[in-house]
N, C-alpha and C positions, 0 to 999 in steps of 0.2 A: 563566554564561549572563548576559544584561544583560536588565533591567525593569524595562519604561520610567522608564527613565532621563530628564533634562533632555535638554532637544537646542536648538540655536539657531532664536531666533525668526524668524528671517527663513522657516525652511520653511514656521512657519505661513502664511504670506503667501498662499503656493500653494492657485487655488479646490479647492473640493470638482471640476470637473468637470477640470482640468485635474489635480487627483488623479488621479480615477478612469482617465485616461488611462496613466498609470506601470505598469497591470496587465493582467495576460494570464488568462485562464479557462483550466485545463484540467480543468474538470469537477470533480464528475458531476454537474450539472446545471446551470440558470441562476440561481440565486440569484446571483451576482457580476453579473451580466448585467443582473439584475433593480436590483441598487444602480447601478453606471451609469448607468439607464436615468433613477432616481430624479433625479438627481442634472443630468439635463442630458448626457451623455455617452454616448455611440452607436459604439462601434467598432466594426470589423470585427474576428470570429476566430471560429474554427471550432468553435469548443466552450462561446461565450457564452451560446447559448441549446439546446445540444447537451444529451440526456442520453449519457451511455459511464457506462462501469464501468470501471475503474481496469486491471484487467486485458485488457481489450480494447485503452486508448488504449496501453498499454505494449506492444504485439505491433502496431499501428498506428506509433507511433514508430519501433521498431526493422527496420520496411522502409518510416520516412520516405513511409509514407502511398501505398507504392502502389500503384494500381490506385485510392484512394480514389472516384476522381471516374468511372472509367468505368463509362460507359451503362449497362450491367448490372446495377451493382449497386446505384442508385439509385431509386428505389421510392418515388414519391405511397403516402400511406394517410392515408383521410380516418377523424378524429376530434372528438365535439366537436363540428360544425360547419366546422370547421378541415384544412386540408386541412397533415401531417406526413409528414417528408422524413427514411425512413431507410435509410443507408446500410451493404448488406448487409457488404460486406468484410470491415466491423470492427464492425461492431453497432450503430452508433452511432443514432441517433434526434432530429429537433429541427423545430423548430415554422418552416411554409415563413412566416407570417404572411401568407396568401392563406387567403380564406376559400372551402368549397366554394361555386362560384357563380359568385366571380368572376374565374376563369380557366379557359380554353382548357385539361385537364390536361397535354394533348401540347405545348403553350408551356410550359407551367410545367417539363415535365420536362427539354427542351431548357438554361428557365432555369437551371436547379439544378444540371447539371452545371458552364457554366461559372459557377457560384459555388462550387460543392463548389473544385475545378479552384483556381480563384481563394483559398481561401478556405485548402484545404491548402496550397499554395507561398507565403501571406503568413505563416501560422505557421511552416512551417520557416526565412523568412527574420529572421522574428522573433527566434525560440531562437536563433537563430544569430549574431544579433547581440547576443544576451543583454541588453539595454537596459530591459528590466522585468522587472517584475514576477512570475512564474509564480505563480499561487493554485491552489490544490488544497484540495478541502473533501470529505466522503463521508458519508451519517449511522449508516455502518456503524463499529467501529472501526479502526483502521486497523493491520497488524500493522509489525511489527517487517521482514521479509522484501518488503512490500507499499514500505514506506517507502523502503528501499534501492536497493531494483529503479528506485524513483521518481527518485530523483537518478542513479542513474544513467543512466540513459536520458536526463536532462533533459543531462548535460552529455555527451553524446556529441555534442550540438549546437554547447554552448558551456559556457561561466562561469556558466550562471543559478543565477539566486538563488530557492527555492522558499519559498513563506507558505503551510504548511501549516494552515487556521482551523478549528477543534473546541470544543464544547463547554467551557467553562468549569468550574474543579473545584475543590476546597482544593487553596492554595497557587497558585492561576494566576487571579486573577481577570480577570469580566468587562474589555473592555479593555486588555486584561497581551497583552503581546507579545512571546515571549523568544526573543534572539537565541542559536539554537543552536551556529553556528558561521557562517562569512563566506556560504554558501551555502543555511543553512538558517535562517528563523525559524518560528516556530510562532503561532497570534496566538490569540487564545482572546472567546467572543461565550456571550453567554446559552441559548443556543440557535440551532441552523442548524433550517432551513424545513421540514417532514415531505415525504415525497418527490411524498406523492400532494395536494400542498399549496401548491406553494414559493411562490405569487407570497404568502403570509400569511409576509412571513417582517417581522423587523425591522430600517433600516436602519441607525439611529445608533450600538451601537453594531461595527456591521461596518466605520461610515465610523470610526469612531476605534479599531480596529487597524488599517484600510488607512492612517489618517494617522501614528499611530505608526509601523509598519511601516516608511514612506517615511523618516521621521526616522531612525532608525535603521539603513536598510539600507547593510549595511557597504562596500559597492559603492560607494555616496556619498562614504566616511569617508577611502576606502583609496586611498595612492598606488602600490602597488605589490601585485599581486594574483596570488599563486603559488597555481596552483589542482589540486589531486588530487583526481579525481575519487573514492569510492568502491570500496574495493578488499576483497570480501566474502572473497576468497577464497585470498589469503594465506597461507601452513602455514610462523610458525615453528615447525621439527617439533619443537625445546629446551622450550617449553613448553607446548605440544599437549597434551592429552589424553586417551587410549586407552582404552578398555574392549572388550575382547574376549570374547568371548558362549560357554560352551560346557564339556567337560568340559577341554579346553586353554586355558581362557581365564583371562583376570582380573582378572573382572567379581566371582569371588564374594564379597569383603570386602566389595563395597560393594550389594549386592544386599539389598534390604528385601522386603515384602510384593508379591505379586503377583506371582509369577513361579513356572513351573514346573523339576522341575529340571534342570539343562544336558546338553545330548545332544549329537553329532559336530559343533564349528563354531556353533552355533546355541543361544538358548534360549526357551522360549515365553512371553510376556508371557501372564497367564490371568486372567479375569471380567474385572472391568470397569475395576481400577486397578491402577499397577502402581507402584513406589517404588524409586530408587538415591539417593544419599549419596554424593557425589564432595568433594573434596579442591578447594576454588576456585585455577584459572588465578593467573598473575598476571596483577595489572593492563592492561586495556586500553582504549578508548574502546568495543569492540564485538566479540561472539565470533560463529563460523558453530554450529552445531549439528550437526553430519552424523551418520546415522544407516543404514544396510546391515539389511535387512530385508523378509520375507516376507511378508503382510500371509495370515489364512486365510480362506478364502473357499469356496463350496461351494453352489456354483448348484444353485436357480433359489435358495433360504434362504437365501442370506451369500451378498450379490454382494459386499463389498465392506468396509473396514472403517477405521474414519475412525480419528483420533489428536491428541489437545490434548495441548501439552506447556506446566504449568506449573513456575517458577521461581522458588526461592524466596516461593510464596505468591502471582507473579502470572504473570498466561495472557500465554503469549508468542506460538503459533503454533496451528492450530490444519488440519492434511489431513488435506481432506473427503473425499479416498479416496485411501488411502497405494498409491503407486507399489511392484513388488514391487524392489527393486534400492537405490541409494542416496538418499535425500531429505534436504533439511538444512531453517533455518532460521535467519533472525538472533535475535544475544541481545544485546539493550541492556548493554553496560555495567553502568550502574548498576546493577542486577540481583544485579552480583555482585563490585563494588568493596565493599571493608573485611573481606569475610566471610571466613572457614576452610575453611567447609563451604559444599557447596552443596545442596539437598532437589531434584532432580527429579522429575514426576509424571507417567507418560504413563495417559493415560485415555481405554481402550479401550470403550466401549457395547456395540460388537457382538460382545460376544466370542461363541459357540460352541461348541459339544459336536459334535463330531464321530457320538458315539453318534444323537440323534439327530434332527440336518440330515444327515451321509450316512451314517450305520448303520453307521461302524466300530464294534472297538472300544478309545474308547478315549476317557473322563465327561469329562474337563478340559472348561471353558472357554478353548478356545483365539481369540487376539485376532490377537497380533504377536507370528512370529519374529524375533529381532533378532543379528544377527552380531559388528556389534561398533555403535558409540557412541564420537564424539570431539565435541571440543567444544576449538573451533583461536581463539584469539587473531587478529583482523585486521589490528590491530596492536600494537604494544605501548607505551604511554605513559600 
């Protein structure tokens, strides 16, 4: 990683306003847009003043924003004395910058149809040109799989560089920027603006991070860029770890507490937490954790199960409602690199006893039945 190296003095001479025009907001709120306004930059951008959760953005990008500007999906919504625009196709919302009473709603609606269509086309063109740094921030922790999905979505349009702005922490002081690879940078500021009060933001650390990211941007310095989109599901079979649960499986020696006895083809995780201890796979940049599962449900008492995955003491992913079948998440390589063993902790707080919730003769507190668990290096290196 590259953290705050010296940069050519000429890069410092770009004005704050011109600097701001080198960045394109991808959500999840208008904090970057307000930073741009602070220095007199007013670029047009679909997400510049929009509230848009990441999963909604990814769905829209996958569809290339199809239907976004259809009239039936554009709604005007009065709020705090002004009009908000809700794009119901993908559930985005943004400020129309029009106070109630300043414009006829029907006229404003027609104007917004044209505006949204223009901004969607402009964003697609900008992403295909890949001549700006794409900025994303969100108040909630960004999971590994969300980050991979966002990078893959951007790569489908072109060789885009993502700057993920997050809060400073130990080892990553405010104003610092890490260059993870030629397509990802991480910038650190003291705090992100609260979702309920975005205008309460501090532009100074933002400006520091954006200028440093501009100076470090690999695309500005590389003479030849070979872009390889993230590939989270390549399976080098010789190096993957596969645990099969059940009487005929191979998981027995890796089982810790929180499991019931093996059955035909599966094992139940029980109570609130289950432990696994496995040998570490060969070193890789990232891994894919894949599980074939069946959650215990007994409506109306138990409508779903959640599953939190922790590896070597670090939270990796939360499955908020576990689906029956194969589910997966990304695992950052640094959690595994240099280790001989991995402790996987599976938390499932909605475990319930069939005898209590379904009148069956089974007192175990069942959570999720596991058929298979695989840890797959996505690349070797």
